[in-house]
VOKE-955194 format. One record per residue (C-alpha): residue number from 0; x negated, y, z. Coordinates in steps of 0.5 Angstrom, whole numbers, plus 500, padded with zeros to 3 digits. Layout:
# VOKE-955194
<pt num="NUM" x="X" y="Y" z="Z"/>
...
This chain:
# VOKE-955194
<pt num="0" x="612" y="378" z="438"/>
<pt num="1" x="610" y="382" z="432"/>
<pt num="2" x="613" y="388" z="434"/>
<pt num="3" x="609" y="388" z="441"/>
<pt num="4" x="602" y="386" z="437"/>
<pt num="5" x="603" y="392" z="433"/>
<pt num="6" x="604" y="397" z="439"/>
<pt num="7" x="598" y="394" z="442"/>
<pt num="8" x="594" y="395" z="435"/>
<pt num="9" x="597" y="402" z="435"/>
<pt num="10" x="595" y="404" z="442"/>
<pt num="11" x="587" y="401" z="441"/>
<pt num="12" x="587" y="406" z="435"/>
<pt num="13" x="589" y="412" z="439"/>
<pt num="14" x="584" y="410" z="444"/>
<pt num="15" x="579" y="410" z="439"/>
<pt num="16" x="581" y="417" z="436"/>
<pt num="17" x="581" y="420" z="443"/>
<pt num="18" x="574" y="417" z="444"/>
<pt num="19" x="571" y="419" z="438"/>
<pt num="20" x="574" y="426" z="439"/>
<pt num="21" x="570" y="426" z="446"/>
<pt num="22" x="564" y="424" z="443"/>
<pt num="23" x="564" y="429" z="437"/>
<pt num="24" x="566" y="435" z="442"/>
<pt num="25" x="561" y="441" z="442"/>
<pt num="26" x="558" y="443" z="448"/>
<pt num="27" x="554" y="449" z="446"/>
<pt num="28" x="547" y="446" z="448"/>
<pt num="29" x="541" y="451" z="450"/>
<pt num="30" x="541" y="458" z="448"/>
<pt num="31" x="535" y="459" z="443"/>
<pt num="32" x="530" y="464" z="446"/>
<pt num="33" x="524" y="463" z="441"/>
<pt num="34" x="522" y="468" z="436"/>
<pt num="35" x="521" y="466" z="429"/>
<pt num="36" x="514" y="464" z="427"/>
<pt num="37" x="510" y="466" z="421"/>
<pt num="38" x="508" y="459" z="418"/>
<pt num="39" x="504" y="462" z="412"/>
<pt num="40" x="503" y="468" z="408"/>
<pt num="41" x="500" y="470" z="401"/>
<pt num="42" x="495" y="473" z="401"/>
<pt num="43" x="493" y="471" z="408"/>
<pt num="44" x="494" y="476" z="413"/>
<pt num="45" x="487" y="480" z="415"/>
<pt num="46" x="485" y="479" z="407"/>
<pt num="47" x="479" y="483" z="405"/>
<pt num="48" x="478" y="485" z="398"/>
<pt num="49" x="486" y="486" z="397"/>
<pt num="50" x="487" y="487" z="389"/>
<pt num="51" x="494" y="485" z="388"/>
<pt num="52" x="501" y="488" z="389"/>
<pt num="53" x="505" y="483" z="392"/>
<pt num="54" x="505" y="480" z="399"/>
<pt num="55" x="510" y="473" z="401"/>
<pt num="56" x="511" y="472" z="408"/>
<pt num="57" x="514" y="465" z="410"/>
<pt num="58" x="517" y="463" z="417"/>
<pt num="59" x="519" y="457" z="420"/>
<pt num="60" x="527" y="459" z="420"/>
<pt num="61" x="532" y="463" z="417"/>
<pt num="62" x="530" y="470" z="419"/>
<pt num="63" x="534" y="477" z="417"/>
<pt num="64" x="531" y="484" z="417"/>
<pt num="65" x="534" y="489" z="422"/>
<pt num="66" x="533" y="497" z="422"/>
<pt num="67" x="527" y="496" z="418"/>
<pt num="68" x="527" y="503" z="415"/>
<pt num="69" x="526" y="505" z="422"/>
<pt num="70" x="522" y="499" z="425"/>
<pt num="71" x="517" y="498" z="419"/>
<pt num="72" x="511" y="503" z="420"/>
<pt num="73" x="505" y="503" z="415"/>
<pt num="74" x="499" y="506" z="416"/>
<pt num="75" x="496" y="509" z="412"/>
<pt num="76" x="503" y="512" z="410"/>
<pt num="77" x="504" y="510" z="402"/>
<pt num="78" x="507" y="515" z="398"/>
<pt num="79" x="512" y="510" z="395"/>
<pt num="80" x="515" y="505" z="400"/>
<pt num="81" x="514" y="498" z="398"/>
<pt num="82" x="520" y="494" z="396"/>
<pt num="83" x="522" y="489" z="401"/>
<pt num="84" x="527" y="483" z="399"/>
<pt num="85" x="531" y="479" z="400"/>
<pt num="86" x="536" y="484" z="405"/>
<pt num="87" x="540" y="478" z="406"/>
<pt num="88" x="538" y="471" z="411"/>
<pt num="89" x="532" y="468" z="408"/>
<pt num="90" x="526" y="464" z="410"/>
<pt num="91" x="522" y="468" z="406"/>
<pt num="92" x="520" y="476" z="405"/>
<pt num="93" x="517" y="479" z="399"/>
<pt num="94" x="513" y="485" z="400"/>
<pt num="95" x="512" y="489" z="393"/>
<pt num="96" x="507" y="495" z="393"/>
<pt num="97" x="509" y="501" z="389"/>
<pt num="98" x="503" y="505" z="391"/>
<pt num="99" x="496" y="506" z="388"/>
<pt num="100" x="492" y="503" z="394"/>
<pt num="101" x="486" y="507" z="397"/>
<pt num="102" x="479" y="504" z="396"/>
<pt num="103" x="475" y="501" z="402"/>
<pt num="104" x="481" y="502" z="406"/>
<pt num="105" x="485" y="498" z="412"/>
<pt num="106" x="492" y="498" z="411"/>
<pt num="107" x="497" y="495" z="417"/>
<pt num="108" x="504" y="494" z="416"/>
<pt num="109" x="507" y="493" z="423"/>
<pt num="110" x="515" y="491" z="423"/>
<pt num="111" x="516" y="493" z="430"/>
<pt num="112" x="523" y="489" z="432"/>
<pt num="113" x="525" y="489" z="425"/>
<pt num="114" x="524" y="481" z="424"/>
<pt num="115" x="529" y="477" z="428"/>
<pt num="116" x="532" y="470" z="427"/>
<pt num="117" x="539" y="469" z="424"/>
<pt num="118" x="542" y="466" z="430"/>
<pt num="119" x="541" y="469" z="436"/>
<pt num="120" x="537" y="475" z="434"/>
<pt num="121" x="530" y="474" z="437"/>
<pt num="122" x="525" y="479" z="435"/>
<pt num="123" x="518" y="477" z="432"/>
<pt num="124" x="515" y="483" z="437"/>
<pt num="125" x="511" y="487" z="433"/>
<pt num="126" x="509" y="483" z="428"/>
<pt num="127" x="503" y="486" z="424"/>
<pt num="128" x="500" y="484" z="417"/>
<pt num="129" x="494" y="487" z="415"/>
<pt num="130" x="489" y="487" z="409"/>
<pt num="131" x="483" y="491" z="407"/>
<pt num="132" x="482" y="494" z="400"/>
<pt num="133" x="474" y="493" z="402"/>
<pt num="134" x="470" y="488" z="404"/>
<pt num="135" x="472" y="488" z="412"/>
<pt num="136" x="477" y="490" z="416"/>
<pt num="137" x="477" y="496" z="421"/>
<pt num="138" x="478" y="494" z="428"/>
<pt num="139" x="477" y="501" z="432"/>
<pt num="140" x="483" y="503" z="437"/>
<pt num="141" x="486" y="509" z="440"/>
<pt num="142" x="491" y="509" z="446"/>
<pt num="143" x="495" y="515" z="448"/>
<pt num="144" x="502" y="517" z="451"/>
<pt num="145" x="508" y="522" z="449"/>
<pt num="146" x="511" y="527" z="454"/>
<pt num="147" x="516" y="532" z="453"/>
<pt num="148" x="513" y="539" z="454"/>
<pt num="149" x="520" y="542" z="457"/>
<pt num="150" x="525" y="536" z="458"/>
<pt num="151" x="525" y="531" z="463"/>
<pt num="152" x="526" y="525" z="458"/>
<pt num="153" x="522" y="524" z="451"/>
<pt num="154" x="525" y="523" z="444"/>
<pt num="155" x="525" y="516" z="441"/>
<pt num="156" x="522" y="514" z="435"/>
<pt num="157" x="516" y="519" z="436"/>
<pt num="158" x="511" y="519" z="430"/>
<pt num="159" x="504" y="519" z="432"/>
<pt num="160" x="499" y="521" z="427"/>
<pt num="161" x="491" y="522" z="425"/>
<pt num="162" x="489" y="526" z="420"/>
<pt num="163" x="481" y="525" z="418"/>
<pt num="164" x="477" y="532" z="419"/>
<pt num="165" x="472" y="532" z="414"/>
<pt num="166" x="470" y="538" z="409"/>
<pt num="167" x="476" y="538" z="406"/>
<pt num="168" x="480" y="538" z="412"/>
<pt num="169" x="485" y="544" z="413"/>
<pt num="170" x="490" y="546" z="418"/>
<pt num="171" x="495" y="546" z="413"/>
<pt num="172" x="495" y="539" z="412"/>
<pt num="173" x="500" y="537" z="417"/>
<pt num="174" x="505" y="541" z="412"/>
<pt num="175" x="503" y="538" z="406"/>
<pt num="176" x="500" y="531" z="406"/>
<pt num="177" x="501" y="524" z="409"/>
<pt num="178" x="496" y="523" z="415"/>
<pt num="179" x="490" y="518" z="415"/>
<pt num="180" x="494" y="513" z="420"/>
<pt num="181" x="500" y="513" z="423"/>
<pt num="182" x="504" y="509" z="429"/>
<pt num="183" x="510" y="510" z="433"/>
<pt num="184" x="513" y="510" z="440"/>
<pt num="185" x="519" y="506" z="437"/>
<pt num="186" x="526" y="506" z="442"/>
<pt num="187" x="523" y="504" z="448"/>
<pt num="188" x="516" y="506" z="449"/>
<pt num="189" x="513" y="513" z="451"/>
<pt num="190" x="506" y="510" z="450"/>
<pt num="191" x="502" y="509" z="443"/>
<pt num="192" x="497" y="505" z="440"/>
<pt num="193" x="493" y="505" z="434"/>
<pt num="194" x="489" y="499" z="431"/>
<pt num="195" x="485" y="498" z="425"/>
<pt num="196" x="482" y="505" z="425"/>
<pt num="197" x="475" y="507" z="422"/>
<pt num="198" x="470" y="511" z="426"/>
<pt num="199" x="471" y="518" z="425"/>
<pt num="200" x="473" y="525" z="427"/>
<pt num="201" x="481" y="526" z="427"/>
<pt num="202" x="486" y="531" z="429"/>
<pt num="203" x="491" y="527" z="433"/>
<pt num="204" x="499" y="530" z="432"/>
<pt num="205" x="505" y="527" z="435"/>
<pt num="206" x="512" y="529" z="431"/>
<pt num="207" x="519" y="528" z="432"/>
<pt num="208" x="520" y="527" z="425"/>
<pt num="209" x="527" y="528" z="423"/>
<pt num="210" x="526" y="528" z="416"/>
<pt num="211" x="522" y="522" z="416"/>
<pt num="212" x="517" y="524" z="411"/>
<pt num="213" x="511" y="524" z="415"/>
<pt num="214" x="510" y="532" z="414"/>
<pt num="215" x="511" y="537" z="419"/>
<pt num="216" x="518" y="542" z="418"/>
<pt num="217" x="518" y="547" z="424"/>
<pt num="218" x="525" y="548" z="423"/>
<pt num="219" x="527" y="541" z="425"/>
<pt num="220" x="521" y="538" z="428"/>
<pt num="221" x="518" y="537" z="435"/>
<pt num="222" x="511" y="537" z="435"/>
<pt num="223" x="505" y="536" z="439"/>
<pt num="224" x="498" y="536" z="438"/>
<pt num="225" x="491" y="536" z="442"/>
<pt num="226" x="487" y="543" z="441"/>
<pt num="227" x="480" y="539" z="440"/>
<pt num="228" x="479" y="534" z="435"/>
<pt num="229" x="478" y="527" z="438"/>
<pt num="230" x="472" y="522" z="436"/>
<pt num="231" x="473" y="515" z="434"/>
<pt num="232" x="471" y="510" z="438"/>
<pt num="233" x="473" y="512" z="444"/>
<pt num="234" x="476" y="509" z="451"/>
<pt num="235" x="480" y="515" z="453"/>
<pt num="236" x="487" y="515" z="453"/>
<pt num="237" x="490" y="522" z="450"/>
<pt num="238" x="497" y="525" z="453"/>
<pt num="239" x="501" y="529" z="447"/>
<pt num="240" x="506" y="534" z="449"/>
<pt num="241" x="512" y="535" z="444"/>
<pt num="242" x="515" y="542" z="444"/>
<pt num="243" x="520" y="546" z="439"/>
<pt num="244" x="516" y="552" z="436"/>
<pt num="245" x="519" y="558" z="436"/>
<pt num="246" x="520" y="560" z="429"/>
<pt num="247" x="518" y="567" z="426"/>
<pt num="248" x="523" y="572" z="426"/>
<pt num="249" x="527" y="571" z="419"/>
<pt num="250" x="534" y="574" z="418"/>
<pt num="251" x="540" y="573" z="413"/>
<pt num="252" x="545" y="577" z="409"/>
<pt num="253" x="550" y="580" z="414"/>
<pt num="254" x="557" y="578" z="415"/>
<pt num="255" x="562" y="582" z="416"/>
<pt num="256" x="566" y="580" z="422"/>
<pt num="257" x="571" y="585" z="423"/>
<pt num="258" x="572" y="592" z="421"/>
<pt num="259" x="567" y="595" z="426"/>
<pt num="260" x="562" y="589" z="427"/>
<pt num="261" x="557" y="585" z="423"/>
<pt num="262" x="554" y="579" z="424"/>
<pt num="263" x="546" y="578" z="423"/>
<pt num="264" x="544" y="571" z="423"/>
<pt num="265" x="537" y="569" z="424"/>
<pt num="266" x="533" y="563" z="425"/>
<pt num="267" x="530" y="560" z="431"/>
<pt num="268" x="531" y="562" z="438"/>
<pt num="269" x="528" y="569" z="439"/>
<pt num="270" x="526" y="572" z="445"/>
<pt num="271" x="531" y="578" z="444"/>
<pt num="272" x="533" y="580" z="451"/>
<pt num="273" x="526" y="583" z="452"/>
<pt num="274" x="524" y="585" z="445"/>
<pt num="275" x="530" y="587" z="441"/>
<pt num="276" x="528" y="588" z="433"/>
<pt num="277" x="529" y="595" z="431"/>
<pt num="278" x="536" y="595" z="427"/>
<pt num="279" x="538" y="601" z="422"/>
<pt num="280" x="545" y="601" z="419"/>
<pt num="281" x="546" y="606" z="414"/>
<pt num="282" x="552" y="609" z="409"/>
<pt num="283" x="548" y="611" z="403"/>
<pt num="284" x="542" y="616" z="407"/>
<pt num="285" x="547" y="617" z="413"/>
<pt num="286" x="544" y="613" z="419"/>
<pt num="287" x="550" y="610" z="423"/>
<pt num="288" x="550" y="609" z="431"/>
<pt num="289" x="550" y="602" z="433"/>
<pt num="290" x="549" y="597" z="439"/>
<pt num="291" x="546" y="591" z="438"/>
<pt num="292" x="548" y="585" z="442"/>
<pt num="293" x="548" y="577" z="442"/>
<pt num="294" x="553" y="573" z="439"/>
<pt num="295" x="555" y="568" z="444"/>
<pt num="296" x="552" y="561" z="443"/>
<pt num="297" x="550" y="562" z="436"/>
<pt num="298" x="543" y="564" z="433"/>
<pt num="299" x="546" y="571" z="430"/>
<pt num="300" x="546" y="578" z="433"/>
<pt num="301" x="552" y="583" z="433"/>
<pt num="302" x="552" y="590" z="430"/>
<pt num="303" x="557" y="594" z="433"/>
<pt num="304" x="559" y="600" z="429"/>
<pt num="305" x="564" y="606" z="429"/>
<pt num="306" x="569" y="605" z="423"/>
<pt num="307" x="568" y="609" z="417"/>
<pt num="308" x="571" y="609" z="410"/>
<pt num="309" x="565" y="606" z="405"/>
<pt num="310" x="565" y="601" z="400"/>
<pt num="311" x="558" y="598" z="402"/>
<pt num="312" x="553" y="599" z="407"/>
<pt num="313" x="545" y="598" z="408"/>
<pt num="314" x="541" y="595" z="414"/>
<pt num="315" x="534" y="595" z="415"/>
<pt num="316" x="531" y="590" z="420"/>
<pt num="317" x="524" y="591" z="423"/>
<pt num="318" x="520" y="587" z="429"/>
<pt num="319" x="513" y="587" z="429"/>
<pt num="320" x="510" y="585" z="422"/>
<pt num="321" x="517" y="583" z="420"/>
<pt num="322" x="521" y="588" z="415"/>
<pt num="323" x="527" y="586" z="411"/>
<pt num="324" x="533" y="590" z="408"/>
<pt num="325" x="540" y="588" z="406"/>
<pt num="326" x="545" y="591" z="402"/>
<pt num="327" x="552" y="589" z="402"/>
<pt num="328" x="560" y="590" z="401"/>
<pt num="329" x="565" y="591" z="407"/>
<pt num="330" x="572" y="591" z="407"/>
<pt num="331" x="578" y="594" z="411"/>
<pt num="332" x="579" y="589" z="416"/>
<pt num="333" x="582" y="588" z="423"/>
<pt num="334" x="578" y="592" z="429"/>
<pt num="335" x="575" y="589" z="435"/>
<pt num="336" x="579" y="592" z="441"/>
<pt num="337" x="577" y="592" z="449"/>
<pt num="338" x="578" y="586" z="452"/>
<pt num="339" x="576" y="584" z="459"/>
<pt num="340" x="575" y="577" z="462"/>
<pt num="341" x="573" y="575" z="469"/>
<pt num="342" x="568" y="569" z="470"/>
<pt num="343" x="570" y="567" z="477"/>
<pt num="344" x="577" y="566" z="478"/>
<pt num="345" x="579" y="565" z="485"/>
<pt num="346" x="573" y="562" z="489"/>
<pt num="347" x="567" y="566" z="489"/>
<pt num="348" x="560" y="562" z="491"/>
<pt num="349" x="555" y="566" z="496"/>
<pt num="350" x="550" y="566" z="491"/>
<pt num="351" x="554" y="568" z="485"/>
<pt num="352" x="555" y="575" z="483"/>
<pt num="353" x="562" y="577" z="480"/>
<pt num="354" x="562" y="578" z="473"/>
<pt num="355" x="566" y="581" z="467"/>
<pt num="356" x="565" y="579" z="460"/>
<pt num="357" x="567" y="584" z="455"/>
<pt num="358" x="570" y="583" z="448"/>
<pt num="359" x="566" y="590" z="446"/>
<pt num="360" x="560" y="593" z="449"/>
<pt num="361" x="561" y="598" z="454"/>
<pt num="362" x="558" y="605" z="455"/>
<pt num="363" x="561" y="608" z="461"/>
<pt num="364" x="562" y="606" z="468"/>
<pt num="365" x="566" y="610" z="473"/>
<pt num="366" x="564" y="607" z="480"/>
<pt num="367" x="569" y="612" z="483"/>
<pt num="368" x="575" y="608" z="480"/>
<pt num="369" x="573" y="601" z="482"/>
<pt num="370" x="575" y="599" z="489"/>
<pt num="371" x="573" y="593" z="493"/>
<pt num="372" x="577" y="591" z="499"/>
<pt num="373" x="577" y="585" z="504"/>
<pt num="374" x="583" y="582" z="507"/>
<pt num="375" x="584" y="588" z="512"/>
<pt num="376" x="584" y="593" z="507"/>
<pt num="377" x="577" y="595" z="509"/>
<pt num="378" x="572" y="598" z="503"/>
<pt num="379" x="566" y="594" z="501"/>
<pt num="380" x="560" y="597" z="498"/>
<pt num="381" x="558" y="594" z="492"/>
<pt num="382" x="553" y="595" z="486"/>
<pt num="383" x="553" y="594" z="479"/>
<pt num="384" x="549" y="592" z="473"/>
<pt num="385" x="550" y="592" z="466"/>
<pt num="386" x="547" y="587" z="461"/>
<pt num="387" x="548" y="590" z="454"/>
<pt num="388" x="545" y="585" z="450"/>
<pt num="389" x="550" y="579" z="453"/>
<pt num="390" x="556" y="584" z="454"/>
<pt num="391" x="556" y="582" z="462"/>
<pt num="392" x="558" y="587" z="468"/>
<pt num="393" x="555" y="584" z="474"/>
<pt num="394" x="558" y="586" z="481"/>
<pt num="395" x="554" y="584" z="487"/>
<pt num="396" x="556" y="585" z="494"/>
<pt num="397" x="555" y="582" z="501"/>
<pt num="398" x="560" y="576" z="502"/>
<pt num="399" x="563" y="574" z="509"/>
<pt num="400" x="565" y="567" z="510"/>
<pt num="401" x="573" y="565" z="509"/>
<pt num="402" x="574" y="572" z="507"/>
<pt num="403" x="579" y="575" z="502"/>
<pt num="404" x="577" y="580" z="497"/>
<pt num="405" x="581" y="585" z="492"/>
<pt num="406" x="577" y="588" z="486"/>
<pt num="407" x="581" y="594" z="483"/>
<pt num="408" x="579" y="597" z="476"/>
<pt num="409" x="583" y="603" z="475"/>
<pt num="410" x="584" y="606" z="468"/>
<pt num="411" x="578" y="609" z="466"/>
<pt num="412" x="573" y="605" z="470"/>
<pt num="413" x="570" y="602" z="464"/>
<pt num="414" x="569" y="605" z="457"/>
<pt num="415" x="567" y="602" z="451"/>
<pt num="416" x="563" y="604" z="445"/>
<pt num="417" x="569" y="606" z="441"/>
<pt num="418" x="572" y="610" z="447"/>
<pt num="419" x="577" y="605" z="449"/>
<pt num="420" x="578" y="605" z="457"/>
<pt num="421" x="581" y="599" z="461"/>
<pt num="422" x="588" y="599" z="464"/>
<pt num="423" x="589" y="597" z="471"/>
<pt num="424" x="585" y="591" z="473"/>
<pt num="425" x="586" y="587" z="479"/>
<pt num="426" x="582" y="581" z="481"/>
<pt num="427" x="583" y="577" z="488"/>
<pt num="428" x="577" y="573" z="490"/>
<pt num="429" x="576" y="568" z="496"/>
<pt num="430" x="570" y="565" z="500"/>
<pt num="431" x="569" y="558" z="503"/>
<pt num="432" x="566" y="557" z="510"/>
<pt num="433" x="558" y="557" z="510"/>
<pt num="434" x="559" y="550" z="512"/>
<pt num="435" x="561" y="548" z="505"/>
<pt num="436" x="554" y="549" z="503"/>
<pt num="437" x="547" y="547" z="504"/>
<pt num="438" x="540" y="550" z="504"/>
<pt num="439" x="534" y="547" z="501"/>
<pt num="440" x="527" y="549" z="503"/>
<pt num="441" x="521" y="547" z="498"/>
<pt num="442" x="514" y="547" z="501"/>
<pt num="443" x="510" y="547" z="495"/>
<pt num="444" x="503" y="544" z="495"/>
<pt num="445" x="497" y="544" z="490"/>
<pt num="446" x="500" y="550" z="486"/>
<pt num="447" x="495" y="551" z="480"/>
<pt num="448" x="496" y="558" z="479"/>
<pt num="449" x="502" y="564" z="479"/>
<pt num="450" x="507" y="566" z="477"/>
<pt num="451" x="511" y="560" z="477"/>
<pt num="452" x="519" y="559" z="476"/>
<pt num="453" x="522" y="554" z="480"/>
<pt num="454" x="528" y="551" z="478"/>
<pt num="455" x="534" y="546" z="481"/>
<pt num="456" x="537" y="542" z="475"/>
<pt num="457" x="541" y="537" z="475"/>
<pt num="458" x="539" y="529" z="474"/>
<pt num="459" x="538" y="530" z="467"/>
<pt num="460" x="534" y="536" z="467"/>
<pt num="461" x="539" y="539" z="462"/>
<pt num="462" x="543" y="544" z="466"/>
<pt num="463" x="539" y="549" z="471"/>
<pt num="464" x="543" y="550" z="477"/>
<pt num="465" x="539" y="555" z="481"/>
<pt num="466" x="532" y="558" z="480"/>
<pt num="467" x="527" y="563" z="484"/>
<pt num="468" x="521" y="566" z="481"/>
<pt num="469" x="514" y="566" z="485"/>
<pt num="470" x="508" y="571" z="484"/>
<pt num="471" x="504" y="567" z="490"/>
<pt num="472" x="509" y="565" z="495"/>
<pt num="473" x="509" y="557" z="496"/>
<pt num="474" x="515" y="557" z="501"/>
<pt num="475" x="522" y="557" z="496"/>
<pt num="476" x="528" y="558" z="499"/>
<pt num="477" x="535" y="556" z="496"/>
<pt num="478" x="540" y="558" z="501"/>
<pt num="479" x="548" y="557" z="500"/>
<pt num="480" x="547" y="552" z="494"/>
<pt num="481" x="553" y="548" z="492"/>
<pt num="482" x="552" y="541" z="495"/>
<pt num="483" x="549" y="537" z="489"/>
<pt num="484" x="544" y="532" z="487"/>
<pt num="485" x="538" y="536" z="484"/>
<pt num="486" x="531" y="535" z="480"/>
<pt num="487" x="526" y="540" z="481"/>
<pt num="488" x="522" y="543" z="475"/>
<pt num="489" x="516" y="548" z="476"/>
<pt num="490" x="514" y="552" z="470"/>
<pt num="491" x="507" y="556" z="470"/>
<pt num="492" x="509" y="562" z="467"/>
<pt num="493" x="502" y="564" z="464"/>
<pt num="494" x="505" y="570" z="460"/>
<pt num="495" x="509" y="573" z="466"/>
<pt num="496" x="515" y="574" z="462"/>
<pt num="497" x="520" y="570" z="467"/>
<pt num="498" x="522" y="565" z="462"/>
<pt num="499" x="519" y="558" z="459"/>
<pt num="500" x="515" y="559" z="452"/>
<pt num="501" x="514" y="554" z="447"/>
<pt num="502" x="507" y="553" z="444"/>
<pt num="503" x="505" y="554" z="437"/>
<pt num="504" x="501" y="550" z="432"/>
<pt num="505" x="499" y="556" z="427"/>
<pt num="506" x="496" y="559" z="433"/>
<pt num="507" x="493" y="553" z="437"/>
<pt num="508" x="497" y="555" z="443"/>
<pt num="509" x="500" y="549" z="447"/>
<pt num="510" x="507" y="550" z="451"/>
<pt num="511" x="507" y="553" z="458"/>
<pt num="512" x="506" y="547" z="463"/>
<pt num="513" x="512" y="544" z="466"/>
<pt num="514" x="512" y="540" z="472"/>
<pt num="515" x="518" y="535" z="474"/>
<pt num="516" x="518" y="532" z="481"/>
<pt num="517" x="519" y="525" z="482"/>
<pt num="518" x="524" y="525" z="487"/>
<pt num="519" x="531" y="527" z="486"/>
<pt num="520" x="534" y="531" z="492"/>
<pt num="521" x="541" y="531" z="495"/>
<pt num="522" x="543" y="537" z="498"/>
<pt num="523" x="550" y="536" z="502"/>
<pt num="524" x="555" y="541" z="506"/>
<pt num="525" x="553" y="544" z="512"/>
<pt num="526" x="546" y="541" z="512"/>
<pt num="527" x="539" y="544" z="511"/>
<pt num="528" x="534" y="540" z="507"/>
<pt num="529" x="526" y="541" z="508"/>
<pt num="530" x="522" y="538" z="503"/>
<pt num="531" x="514" y="538" z="501"/>
<pt num="532" x="513" y="538" z="494"/>
<pt num="533" x="506" y="536" z="492"/>
<pt num="534" x="505" y="539" z="484"/>
<pt num="535" x="499" y="535" z="484"/>
<pt num="536" x="503" y="528" z="483"/>
<pt num="537" x="504" y="527" z="476"/>
<pt num="538" x="511" y="525" z="474"/>
<pt num="539" x="513" y="518" z="472"/>
<pt num="540" x="519" y="516" z="469"/>
<pt num="541" x="517" y="509" z="471"/>
<pt num="542" x="516" y="511" z="479"/>
<pt num="543" x="523" y="515" z="478"/>
<pt num="544" x="527" y="509" z="476"/>
<pt num="545" x="524" y="505" z="482"/>
<pt num="546" x="526" y="511" z="487"/>
<pt num="547" x="533" y="511" z="484"/>
<pt num="548" x="533" y="504" z="485"/>
<pt num="549" x="531" y="504" z="492"/>
<pt num="550" x="536" y="510" z="493"/>
<pt num="551" x="542" y="506" z="491"/>
<pt num="552" x="540" y="500" z="495"/>
<pt num="553" x="539" y="504" z="501"/>
<pt num="554" x="546" y="508" z="500"/>
<pt num="555" x="549" y="501" z="499"/>
<pt num="556" x="546" y="498" z="505"/>
<pt num="557" x="549" y="504" z="509"/>
<pt num="558" x="556" y="503" z="506"/>
<pt num="559" x="556" y="496" z="508"/>
<pt num="560" x="554" y="498" z="515"/>
<pt num="561" x="559" y="503" z="515"/>
């Protein structure tokens, strides 16, 4: 009997434990989606006649700081950043000011997305603490948007600045001093907004400020500005275009690359193709024969010279108002020799020119020693063009579909600067059917002025796949292009040099105007596409995104129907 009673009691205990375990199990509950709430601040937010150097913020839950060095925008900027503690989880934030505050000035500390709750990371969006060292809070506003002058997409975290234009204002202030007011586009916005401004005249400036020092460094930063000063208050919405300035020419000490070649590093992206500097290489007083070319994919020029015995050389650089002289030692090193490489291998597209790249610069071409025949061994006429600066030989000829071509360069066809000629070279090329390519015809409307450069780029806009130049024609044909998805970019070539030119802050010159068409075009094989492009419709990333989503839905619908 006792044994049965013990069994019964044991069963009840186990049942009770299971029941308790069920009652204590975690079900998760509703996810916290609420941001922290500020319950008090000392001194109070929007205080006037601010005298202290410490601010305390108290929240209704535990919070943490996230990327506060990027998110916090202080306007006007302070010379010494405030000390914000604690850096770990807390319900309090203490801000210790380490700078001398300006009199009668409204300060704004915008935390962006930098304050979040501890558990779910919900951000206290754009929380702003404002105080004034004067008797009132400035309350005027200014709105605008940022775009890139050339690229399709604008950078994140662009600083937008206002410099007060008064009797002490100079253009050089942007290189040396902090702005009067500053805001930021943060990481997901193209728009900006200034608040708590005082009335006045200002220079509006935008910087992709890589040094995070609120000052313009032309070597590293992109800049955008308005040519005219603005007056606050204003209801206007201003657009500022960012561009990277082309730096004034600056060269550095030559580097010996081989026994017959020097590298001359330079600063900035220079337009040397249209206007090379005058470079003179000397051995004592003797001027040496040279050829100057571009070092591929580097900001350096190559100075080719004939081998000689010398301990040192001198080099003079002269371009416009820039002059520089270098003296340097040279050593006996291995010399560069003639080497030739074909850019196309096998298939050549109808729009391409057959291209040879040479290791050393060429000086002589003997067309009689170059032979081009088709698959029937019939001779095919061709033309040649040599780009000395890039060391490329272009050979153009009429291409027929489904044809085979054989290039033969007999000895002596090509001779380089060092009087070395090629051995026999042979290259075999084939073409595809015309049906493997597509045609795109663009009918441009509302072109503001000519000439223009029309570029077909990839979707991101960072690779040019085809281009055309027009001095008045509005019907642009891109025939026999490889099937692809294209974006259209139009550059107003105001200085008629057939390339995009950035602006210059010292010259108060904006970048050449660039237009992106909203819609991406698919050009398919064996397909003609005729499109009207209205250049009066402004580009909008939001509209492009909607068009892209619509296109994806249509393609998904077609696949489903298929």
